[in-house]
N, C-alpha and C positions, 0 to 999 in steps of 0.2 A: 481390554483394548476398545471394545465397543462403547463402554461407558465414557472413555476419554473422547470419543467422537461426538457425543451427544451433549449439547448444552441444555441445562435445565432452564426452560423458559415456558411460561404459561401464556398462551395466546387464545383468545376466544374467536370463533368463526361463526359465520351465519350457516344455518342449516340448508341442506340441499335435498332435492327429492330422491336422488339415487343413494345407494348404500354400499358400504364396503363390508362384506361378510367373509369371515375367516374361520376355518376350523384347524386348530393346532392339536394334533394327536399327542397326548401325553400331558396336557394341561387340564386342571380341574379347579374351578373357582379361583383362578390366578389373576393378578393384576397385569394388564397388558396396556402398552402405550402406543399411540399413533404419533409418529414423528415425521416432520417434513424437512426437506433440504431447503436451506437458504444459502445459495452459493455452494460452498464445499463443506458446510457444517449442518449438523442435524439438530433440530429443536423439537422438544416435546410440544404437541399441539392438542392432544386429547388423551383420555384414559378411560378404561372400562374394565370389567371383570368377566372372565369367561364363565360359562355354565359348567356343570359337572362334567360334560363331555368335551370341553375345550372349544365350544363355539363362542364367537363374539361378533358384534356388529358395531360399526362406526357410521355416522352419517357421511354421505359423500361430500366432496369438497366443492365449494363455489368455484366457478371458472377461473377467476384471477388467482386463486390459491392452489390450483391444481399443479401437479408436478411430481417429481420423484419423491416418494415417501417410504417409510419403513414401519413395520410392525415389530415392536420391541417386547420381548418376553423375558421372564426371569432368567437371570444368568449374569449379566444381560446378554441375550442373543437377539439377532434380528434378521429379517429379510426385507429386501427392497421391492417396491412395485411402483407402477405408474398410476397415480391417482388422477383420473380424468372424469369427465361428466358422463359416466355410464355406470351401470351396476357392475360391481366387481365381486367375484366369488373365487376364493383361493383356499386351498388346503395344504398343510405341511405337517412336519413332525417336530416336536419340541427338542428332540435329540440334536438335530442339525437343521434349523428352519430354512436356511438359504439353500441347502442341498436338495431338500425334498419338496420344493414348491411345485404345486400342480395347479395350473390356472383352469378353473372350470368354466368361468364366465368372465369375459372382458377381452375384446379383440385387441385392444391396446397392449395388454399384458401378455397375450399369446405371442404377439410379434416380439415384444421385449424379451421374453424368456426363451423363445426360439433362437434369438440372436445370442443370448448368453450361453445357451447349450452349444451352439455352433462354435463360439469362441472357446468354450471349455474343451471341446474335442480337439480343436487346432492346437491349443496350448499343450494338451497331453501328447500330441504327436511331436510338437516342437521341442519338448523338454529334453529328450536324450541328445538331440542334435545341438541344442544350446550348451549342454554339458561337454559335448565333443569340442566345441570352440573354446571352452575354458580349460580343456585338458592339454597340458604341455606335452604329453606323450603321443598325442594324436598324429597320424601320418598326414601328409599333404593331400592324399586321396580322400581320406576321411573328412578333412577340413573342407575340401571343395564340395564333397557330397553334402555335408551339413549346410553349407552356405546355400547350395542350390535348393535343398528341401525347404529351408527357412524362407528363401525368396519366393518359392512357389506358394508356400502357405500365406505369406504376406499378400500375394496377388489374389489368392482365394478370398481372404478377408476383405480386401478392397472391392472385389467383385460383389461379394455379399452385401457390403455396405451400399454400393451403388444400386443393387437390386431393391433393397429396402426403401431407399429414397425414391426409386421409380415406382414401385408397386404400392408402398405405404406412405407416400409423401404427405398425406393428410394427418398422419399420426404424430402425437407429441414426441414420441421416442425418435421418430425420424428427424425432427427438428433438433433434438439433442445430439443425435448422431452426426448430423450435418455440421454442427458447430465445431466438432473436434477434427473435421477434415480440413486440411490445409488447402488454400487455393492453389490451383495448378498454374504456375508462372509460365507465360508463353516464352518461346525461344526468341532471341533477338538476332537479327541478321548479322553475319560475321563481320561485315564491314563497319559496324557501329563501334566507335571507340569506347564509349562509356556504357557498355552493355550492363554491367552489374548495377550501376546507378539507376538505369532505366527499369531494370527488373525490380529493384528495391522500391522505386516509386510506384510501379504497378502493384506490387504487393501491398504497400500502404493504402493505395487507393481502393483496393478490392478486399482488404482484410475483413471488413465487416459485412461483406455481401452474404455471408452464410447465416446471418442473424436476422430474424424477423422482429424488428423493433416495435411492432404493434402487439406482440404476444407477451402478456405479463407473466406467463408461466415459465418462460425461459430462465428466469433467475432462480428457479427452484430445482437447480441441478448443478453439480460441480463443474460441468463443462463450460458454463457461462463464466464462472469465476476463473477457470483455467485460461480461457482465451483473453479475458480482460487483464489478468495478471501478466500474461506473456506479452500482451500489447504494451502495457504500461512500463514494465521493467526491462524488457529485452528488445522488442521490436522498435520502439521509439528511441531516438537518441536521448541520453540522460542529460538534457540541457533544459533548465527550467523554463525559458521562454518558449521553446518548442513544445514542451509538455503542456504548458498552460494553454496555448492555442489549440493543441490537440484535445485537451480536456473539454474545452467549450464546444468544439465541433462534435465530439462524441456525445456529449450530453444533449446537444440540440437534436440528435437523432432519436433520443429517447423521450423527448417532450410529448406529453399526452399519454405516456405509459408510466403510471405512477410507480409501479413496482420496479421497473428497470431504471427509471430516473433516480429513485432512492438508492438502489444498489450501486450504480455507477458513481453518483455524487458522494456517497458515503465512502466508497473504496478510495477514490482519488483524494478526498479531503484528509482522511486519516493515514493514508499511505504517505502523503506529502509531509504531514506533520512529523511522522516517525522516521522518515527517510534519512539516511546518512549522506546522501548526495548534497553537496554544497548548494545553498540558496533555494532548496525546495520549500522553505517556509514561505516564499513568495507565492507559491501555488496555494498553500494552505490559506493564507490571508485572502487571496483572490476568491477562492471557493466559498469561504465564509461570507465575504462581502456580497458576492453575486447570488448565491443560492440559499444561504442560511439567513442572513440579516434581511433579505428581501421577502421573507415569509414563505419560501417554497419548501422548506424542510418541515413539512406538516407532520412528520412522524415523531418529532421531538417535542417534549413538553417544555414549558417555560423555563424550568430550572436547567434542563439539559442545554437548551438553546443559549441561555445566558452564559453557561460555562464555556461553550465553544466560542462564542463571540468575545468573551473576556480574554480567552487565550489568543485569539487573533489580535486583539488590541495590545496584548503584551509583546507580541512579535512585530508589531507594525513599524516601530521606529528603527528596528534593526534588520528589516527585510531587505534583501538584495534589490537593487533598482531604485530604492528610495533615497532622497537626500537626507543625510544624517542630521538629527537635531544638533544645534550648537551646544557645546559643553563648555561651561565657564566655571573653573575651579581654581583654588589657590595653588601656586607652584610649590617648589621644594621648600621655599622659605615660609610658606603658609601665610604670606602677606600679599604677594603680587598675584592678582587674578589674571589667568591666562585663558584665552578664548580659542577654541578649535577653529572657528571660522576665520581667525586672524592668521592661521597657518597657510602660507602660500607655497604649495609644493605640487609636483606632478602626481605623486602618490602619497597618501598618508595611511599609515597603519595605526589604528587605535588599539592599543594593547592594554587590556585590563588584567591586572595581576595583584598578588599580595605577597608580602615578605615571608609569611608563614606557610606558603603553599610549596610543597616539595616538588611538584611537577613544574611550577613556575621557576624554581631555582635551577632546574635542569634545562629549561627552554631559554631563559634569558641570555645566557652566554651565546646561544645560537643566534638570537635576535641581534645581539651586539655585533657579531661578525657580519651578519646580513646587513646591518646598518652601515658598517664601514665600507662594504662593497657598493651598496646602492644609494647611499646618501649623495655622493657626487652625481648620480644619475637622476636625482629628483625625488628620492624617498625621504619622508620625515616620519618619525615615530612620535605619537602623542600617547604617552604612557599614563594610565590612570591607576593610582594606587587604590586597592580595594580594602586596605586595612582601615578599620574604624578608628583606630588610634594612630595618629600620624608619626609618632616618635620611632617605632620600629621600622616603618617604611622609610623615613628619612635616613636613619642610620644605615639600613641595608643599601640604599641607593648610593650613598656616599662611600661606604666601605668597599662595595663592589664596582665602584666607578661607572655607574649607569647614568652619568650626568650629561652626556653629549646630546641626548635627545630631550624632548620636552616632558617633564614630569609634573603631574598635578594630582591632587587628592582632596578629599573632604576631611572634616574633623568634627568631633562632637559639638564644638561651639557653634559652628555655622549651621549645623543641622538641628540645633535647638529651635523649638517652634517660633519663639519671638524673633530670634536672630534670622532664621530662614525667611520669615515673612518680611522682615525689614529689608533684607538683601534682595529679595525678589521684587518687592514693590519699588525699591529705589533703582532697579535696573542693573544692579551689580551682577546678578546671576539669574538663573531661571529654575523653575521647579524641576524640569527634566534634568538639569545639571545636578542638582542636589539629590535627585532620585535616580542617578545614573544606573544603579543596579537594577531597578525596575525598567527603566527606559531601554536598556540593552539586554534585558532578560538574563541577568548574570546569576547563574546557579553554580557554576564551576569556573575555575580559573586555571591557566590563562585563557582569555577570550580575545580574539582578534577580529577586527573589522577592517577590510581594505577599502580605501576610498580613492576615487579619481580626483582630478584637479578641481572638479566642481562639487566635491564633497558627496558624490553619489556612491553608495555602497556597491562594490563590484565583487566582493568576496568576503567570506566570513568563516569562523571556526577552522582556521588553517594554522598549521605549525610553521616554524621558520623555514624548513626545507621546501614545503609546498608553496609558501609565500614567495620564496626565491624563484621557483619554477614559474609561478603565475606572472611575476614581474618580467621574467625572461621572455615569456610568450607575448606579453603586452608590448614589449619593446620591439618585437619583430613584426607586429601588426602595422 
């Protein structure tokens, strides 16, 4: 389990005058690793070998790289500690290193382990009462008693957390602890009609008050990742424009703190690229253009940066909010060239599909029914055949009677280099039209882009049923 948590990474760090000295009873000339947290993941940072009695020493961490760390011994087993700019002396046992930690020197880690001991004691007390709540045979009296005990324990933990913040507010552990404490939302007067909305706005405005944006060490603990992930995926509405504006505001808070800027920018960029939420690619392209292409992603080498920027370029023409490039391709007869920009409709669904695609064959009848319902209300479908050979596409369209909407496709002849060049230079078509698979990042079909009357992309990657729902909502606006 421990090995799954630890990413194999080698990172070199500058030396510091203080040291991390550990004695692990039960080790003898064994290899031991120093690992550090980056967000919620552990990465190897240094390695050494114990002496015959299990003693080892690591150089202390530079300030910007301080944070929650771990000593990883064979097994693998590990225990965590707070690496800060002070000498640290800890002893433990190889049989269970996290259980037998004894902090000999380090005020930071004494506070850290005192709190862990406090929490461990409360968990032991809580365990039988939690079992009572899960016991279907428990009496109402037992349930009420269990709830009261657990409530009291929760209040004790809260009081201890507040004590640590008050007495040890200068400690790094106190900053980590503060990050996981939710802001206390003030009560709203009873005569206020939109009380929940006001409380939500207050919560948003004060969500990041618990974070010291000047401290680079805060990213070296899972608590920072926890509140960032919660903010991005649960607190904020999953609306791309709202998320995009919130991303810029959050990153602005971290400017000047390279470690935090890197963590937030990286998280938002790659979360938006992999998100299943419609139109999140808009955020990915914005992040790359604003923070990567501008030279601010100093942690990436040239090859990595090029890969990210190339990916943004691949998504650029199909991102929500942009005007779709004109697509000019031959129609069903493969002789009449048809232009997307010539389509005059309130809504246009660009439907990219192929006749050999099983999923397409299941979806197309749904789009056919949708077209019958919505064509009188202003919907047009511009269907692009993704078959490289036009004959199967033509036969399928005609046999299944998908001839009511606009059908276009390419073919090997027009894609031949000489033909393509001649067609482009003569103005018959465009490079983006002939390369529509690249233009629209087509890796799977069917792929649908919903356009408004101005040819702006307002939806993508949507099935027929979802498309119908979106059109219904648009008509009510």
